[in-house]
C-alpha positions as CSV (number, residue, x, y, z in Angstrom):
1,M,169.2,32.9,124.3
2,S,166.3,31.7,122.1
3,T,166.3,32.2,118.4
4,P,163.3,33.5,116.4
5,L,161.2,30.9,114.7
6,E,161.3,30.7,110.9
7,D,158.2,31.8,109.0
8,V,155.9,28.9,108.3
9,D,154.9,28.2,104.7
10,L,151.2,27.6,104.6
11,S,151.0,27.3,100.8
12,Q,150.8,23.6,101.2
13,Y,147.3,24.1,102.6
14,K,146.2,26.4,99.7
15,Y,144.5,23.9,97.5
16,G,143.0,21.9,100.3
17,R,141.3,24.9,101.8
18,H,140.2,26.1,98.4
19,E,138.6,22.8,97.8
20,S,137.0,22.5,101.2
21,S,135.6,26.1,100.8
22,F,133.8,25.2,97.6
23,I,132.6,21.9,99.0
24,K,131.0,23.9,101.8
25,L,129.5,26.4,99.4
26,N,128.1,23.6,97.3
27,E,126.4,22.1,100.4
28,Y,125.0,25.5,101.2
29,R,123.7,25.8,97.6
30,K,122.0,22.5,97.7
31,D,120.3,23.5,101.0
32,G,119.5,27.0,99.7
33,I,121.6,28.7,102.4
34,L,123.0,32.2,101.6
35,C,121.9,31.9,98.0
36,D,121.3,35.3,96.4
37,V,120.1,34.3,92.9
38,I,118.0,31.7,91.2
39,I,119.0,30.6,87.7
40,K,116.0,29.5,85.8
41,S,116.2,27.3,82.7
42,Q,114.0,27.6,79.6
43,D,112.0,24.6,80.7
44,G,111.2,26.2,84.1
45,N,113.5,24.4,86.5
46,E,115.2,26.6,89.1
47,I,118.7,26.3,90.4
48,P,119.7,28.3,93.5
49,A,123.3,29.7,93.4
50,H,125.7,32.3,94.9
51,K,126.5,35.2,92.6
52,C,130.1,35.3,93.9
53,V,130.7,31.7,92.7
54,L,129.0,32.3,89.3
55,V,131.0,35.5,88.8
56,S,134.3,33.9,89.7
57,N,133.8,31.1,87.2
58,S,132.1,32.8,84.3
59,E,132.8,36.1,82.5
60,Y,129.2,36.0,81.3
61,F,127.9,36.2,84.8
62,D,130.7,38.6,85.8
63,K,129.4,41.1,83.2
64,M,125.7,40.3,84.1
65,F,126.0,40.9,87.8
66,I,128.8,43.5,88.0
67,G,127.9,45.5,84.9
68,P,125.1,48.0,84.4
69,F,122.4,45.4,83.6
70,K,119.0,44.8,85.1
71,E,120.0,41.3,86.2
72,T,122.3,43.0,88.8
73,T,119.4,43.6,91.1
74,Q,117.2,40.6,90.1
75,D,116.8,37.6,92.3
76,V,115.8,35.3,89.4
77,V,117.7,35.2,86.1
78,Q,116.3,33.4,83.0
79,I,118.8,31.5,80.8
80,N,117.4,30.4,77.4
81,G,118.7,28.0,74.8
82,I,119.9,25.4,77.2
83,S,118.1,22.6,79.0
84,S,117.9,22.4,82.8
85,N,120.1,19.3,82.9
86,A,122.9,20.9,80.9
87,L,122.6,24.1,83.0
88,K,122.8,22.1,86.2
89,N,125.9,20.3,84.9
90,L,127.6,23.6,84.2
91,I,126.7,25.2,87.5
92,D,127.8,22.0,89.3
93,F,131.1,22.3,87.6
94,M,131.6,25.8,88.9
95,Y,131.2,24.5,92.4
96,T,133.0,21.1,92.1
97,G,135.3,21.3,89.1
98,E,133.9,18.0,87.9
99,L,132.0,17.4,84.7
100,V,129.8,14.4,85.6
101,T,128.0,14.0,82.4
102,I,129.1,14.6,78.8
103,G,127.6,12.3,76.3
104,S,126.2,12.1,72.8
105,D,122.8,13.2,74.0
106,N,124.0,16.5,75.5
107,I,127.3,17.4,73.9
108,D,125.7,20.0,71.6
109,E,124.1,22.0,74.4
110,M,127.1,21.5,76.7
111,I,129.3,23.2,74.1
112,Y,126.6,25.9,73.7
113,G,126.5,26.5,77.4
114,A,130.3,26.6,77.6
115,D,130.4,29.2,74.9
116,L,127.6,31.2,76.4
117,F,129.1,31.3,79.9
118,Q,132.6,31.7,78.3
119,M,134.0,28.6,80.2
120,G,137.0,27.7,78.0
121,D,137.9,24.7,80.2
122,V,134.5,23.1,79.6
123,R,134.7,23.8,75.9
124,N,138.1,22.1,75.7
125,E,136.8,19.1,77.6
126,C,133.8,18.9,75.2
127,I,136.2,19.0,72.2
128,A,138.4,16.3,73.8
129,Y,135.2,14.1,74.3
130,C,134.3,14.6,70.6
131,N,137.8,13.6,69.5
132,R,137.8,10.5,71.7
133,S,134.4,9.4,70.6
134,L,134.7,10.1,66.9
135,C,133.6,7.1,64.8
136,D,131.9,6.2,61.5
137,E,128.5,6.6,63.1
138,N,128.8,10.0,64.5
139,C,131.5,11.8,62.5
140,L,129.0,13.7,60.4
141,T,126.9,14.7,63.4
142,I,129.9,16.0,65.3
143,K,131.0,17.8,62.1
144,V,127.8,19.8,62.1
145,I,128.2,20.7,65.8
146,A,131.9,21.7,65.2
147,E,131.0,24.0,62.3
148,I,128.2,25.7,64.3
149,R,130.6,26.2,67.3
150,A,133.6,27.4,65.1
151,M,135.7,24.4,66.1
152,T,137.7,24.3,62.9
153,E,140.2,21.6,63.7
154,L,137.5,19.3,64.9
155,S,135.5,20.0,61.8
156,A,138.5,19.2,59.6
157,K,139.1,16.0,61.5
158,C,135.5,14.9,61.0
159,L,135.7,15.6,57.3
160,K,138.9,13.7,56.9
161,H,137.4,10.7,58.7
162,A,134.2,10.8,56.6
163,L,136.2,10.9,53.4
164,E,138.5,8.1,54.4
165,R,135.7,5.9,55.7
166,F,133.0,6.8,53.1
167,N,132.1,3.2,52.4
168,E,131.4,2.7,56.1
169,I,129.6,6.0,57.0
170,I,127.0,5.6,54.3
171,R,125.7,2.5,56.2
172,H,124.7,4.6,59.2
173,Q,121.6,6.7,59.9
174,S,123.7,9.8,60.4
175,F,124.6,9.8,56.7
176,L,120.9,9.7,55.7
177,D,120.1,12.5,58.1
178,T,122.9,14.7,56.9
179,D,121.9,18.0,55.1
180,V,122.6,18.4,51.4
181,E,125.5,20.9,51.8
182,H,127.5,18.3,53.7
183,I,126.6,15.7,51.1
184,K,127.8,18.0,48.3
185,Q,131.0,18.7,50.3
186,L,131.8,14.9,50.3
187,L,130.9,14.3,46.7
188,K,133.0,17.2,45.4
189,D,136.2,16.0,47.1
190,D,138.8,14.2,45.1
191,N,139.9,12.4,48.2
192,L,136.6,10.6,48.7
193,N,137.9,7.1,49.3
194,T,136.0,4.5,47.3
195,E,137.0,1.8,44.9
196,K,134.0,2.3,42.6
197,E,132.1,5.4,41.7
198,E,129.0,3.3,41.6
199,T,129.2,3.3,45.4
200,V,129.0,7.0,45.4
201,Y,126.0,7.0,43.0
202,R,124.1,4.5,45.1
203,A,124.8,6.4,48.3
204,V,123.2,9.5,46.7
205,I,120.2,7.5,45.6
206,E,119.7,6.1,49.1
207,W,120.1,9.6,50.6
208,I,117.4,10.9,48.3
209,K,115.0,8.0,49.0
210,H,115.3,8.5,52.8
211,N,113.2,11.6,52.4
212,E,112.1,11.5,48.7
213,I,109.4,14.1,48.9
214,E,111.7,16.8,50.3
215,R,114.9,15.8,48.5
216,K,113.9,14.5,45.0
217,H,114.4,17.9,43.4
218,L,118.1,17.9,44.6
219,L,119.1,14.8,42.6
220,P,120.1,16.5,39.3
221,E,122.5,18.8,41.1
222,L,124.0,16.0,43.2
223,L,124.5,13.9,40.1
224,T,126.7,16.6,38.7
225,H,129.1,15.9,41.6
226,V,129.1,12.1,41.0
227,R,131.9,11.1,38.6
228,L,129.6,9.2,36.2
229,L,132.3,9.1,33.5
230,F,134.0,6.6,35.7
231,V,131.0,4.3,36.1
232,A,130.7,1.1,34.1
233,M,128.5,1.4,31.0
234,D,126.3,-1.6,31.9
235,F,125.6,0.0,35.3
236,L,124.8,3.3,33.7
237,L,122.4,1.7,31.2
238,H,120.6,-0.2,33.9
239,E,120.1,2.9,36.1
240,F,119.1,4.9,33.0
241,Q,116.4,2.4,32.2
242,S,115.1,1.2,35.6
243,E,115.8,3.6,38.4
244,P,112.5,5.5,39.0
245,L,114.3,8.6,40.4
246,I,116.2,8.8,37.0
247,T,113.4,7.8,34.6
248,S,111.0,10.3,36.2
249,S,113.3,13.3,35.9
250,P,114.0,14.9,32.5
251,E,117.0,16.6,34.0
252,C,118.5,13.3,35.3
253,L,117.7,11.6,32.0
254,Q,119.6,14.4,30.2
255,I,122.6,13.9,32.4
256,F,122.7,10.2,31.8
257,Q,122.2,10.6,28.0
258,K,125.2,13.0,27.9
259,I,127.4,10.5,29.8
260,I,126.3,7.6,27.6
261,E,126.9,9.5,24.4
262,L,130.4,10.4,25.6
263,L,131.2,6.9,26.5
264,N,130.1,5.7,23.1
265,Y,132.1,8.3,21.2
266,K,134.4,6.8,18.6
267,D,137.2,8.3,16.4
268,G,135.7,10.3,13.6
269,D,132.3,10.9,15.3
270,T,131.1,14.5,15.6
271,L,131.2,15.6,19.2
272,S,128.9,18.5,20.1
273,E,130.4,20.9,22.6
274,T,127.1,20.8,24.4
275,I,127.8,17.3,25.6
276,I,131.4,17.8,26.7
277,I,131.7,17.5,30.5
278,T,134.1,19.8,32.3
279,N,136.3,19.3,35.4
280,V,135.6,15.6,35.9
281,R,138.5,13.4,37.0
282,P,138.9,10.1,38.9
283,R,139.2,10.3,42.6
284,V,142.6,9.9,44.2
285,N,141.8,6.5,45.6
286,T,139.9,5.1,42.7
287,I,141.3,1.7,41.8
288,K,138.6,0.7,39.3
289,R,140.3,-0.5,36.0
290,F,138.7,0.0,32.6
291,S,139.3,-2.7,30.0
292,R,141.8,-1.9,27.3
293,E,138.9,-1.1,25.0
294,E,137.5,1.3,27.5
295,M,140.8,2.8,28.3
296,S,141.4,3.5,24.7
297,R,138.7,6.2,25.0
298,L,140.8,8.3,27.3
299,R,141.6,11.7,25.8
300,F,141.8,15.3,26.6
301,L,140.2,18.0,24.5
302,K,141.8,21.4,24.7
303,C,139.2,24.2,25.4
304,S,140.2,27.8,25.4
305,S,144.0,27.8,25.6
306,T,146.1,27.9,22.5
307,S,149.1,26.3,24.2
308,T,150.1,22.8,23.0
309,E,151.0,21.7,26.5
310,I,148.1,19.9,28.2
311,D,147.8,20.8,31.9
312,Y,145.9,18.0,33.8
313,L,144.7,20.3,36.6
314,N,143.8,23.3,34.4
315,P,140.0,23.8,34.3
316,D,140.4,25.3,30.8
317,Y,140.7,21.8,29.5
318,L,137.8,19.5,28.9
319,Y,138.3,15.8,28.8
320,I,136.4,12.7,28.0
321,L,137.1,8.9,28.0
322,R,139.4,8.5,25.1
323,D,142.8,7.2,23.9
324,F,144.5,4.6,26.1
325,G,147.5,5.7,28.3
326,L,146.8,9.4,28.8
327,Y,146.9,9.2,32.6
328,D,147.1,6.7,35.3
329,L,143.9,6.4,37.2
330,C,145.5,5.1,40.4
331,R,148.4,7.6,40.6
332,F,146.1,10.5,39.6
333,Q,148.7,12.0,37.2
334,M,149.4,12.1,33.5
335,T,151.7,9.4,32.1
336,S,151.7,10.2,28.5
337,I,150.2,12.5,25.8
338,L,149.2,10.9,22.6
């Protein structure tokens, strides 16, 4: 007597048949066979496609073609804000599962397209590309893209890289092309890694000169974020007397005069409250050493609090260069109170 045959498990063919089906659909798409919609880019190029494939790969198209929208019955659908090449790459991905081209020249619009079509896998691949390619030359450019596209972790990584590699990134065109808000973000940060504050000042001057007509008016504000109290006196005097951007600006001259007056302050001199500078401290990684004579000017001046305890991080305290030994510039903490 014969026994019944066991059921055959065909799941082993699942992915192969799925892949072959999409290969066939892609061939049909390229030949214009059974296509029921044309996706038109903003630059006029047309890409034939199958609605069922678009809907199955993108929630954007699912809502467009299944929902109560006019595109449901349209044969041609216009997609704006993305080039034909990027649009083609994304539709190719829907058919093949392969992203052939992601590069520095199209990463921004690829991320835009991934967000528009709600394709999380493409977005993740774009983020992975940015992480792999992050370097001194492009970290500020990628940071801008990351902020626009709400990629908070990537944005934070770009900022950390820019702060750590400040001396290197300022040599690249991307630094000169960066907008003023990102420049201010770098200048304000205590973790900006530089041995000398003079480097920070020179970077600001070069950034202004890159587009002097449009940026010159921004210099006084940017100078308030440069820690000029920790710049050598001879450097300050030279810039005060010879840098055209400084000598031609009454606001910049006033900033320099205030710093120079503070650095020249001696015991017994009358110090006007109008020249005291608030919330200026050495950066964490500053290793510049003042001479003993210069260090002897380190001193805190108590502002609004009546407490005798001086809190280094409390913005209620104003401080100027005075009295040697008040705090350690390298360790960024107080070591003694005179």
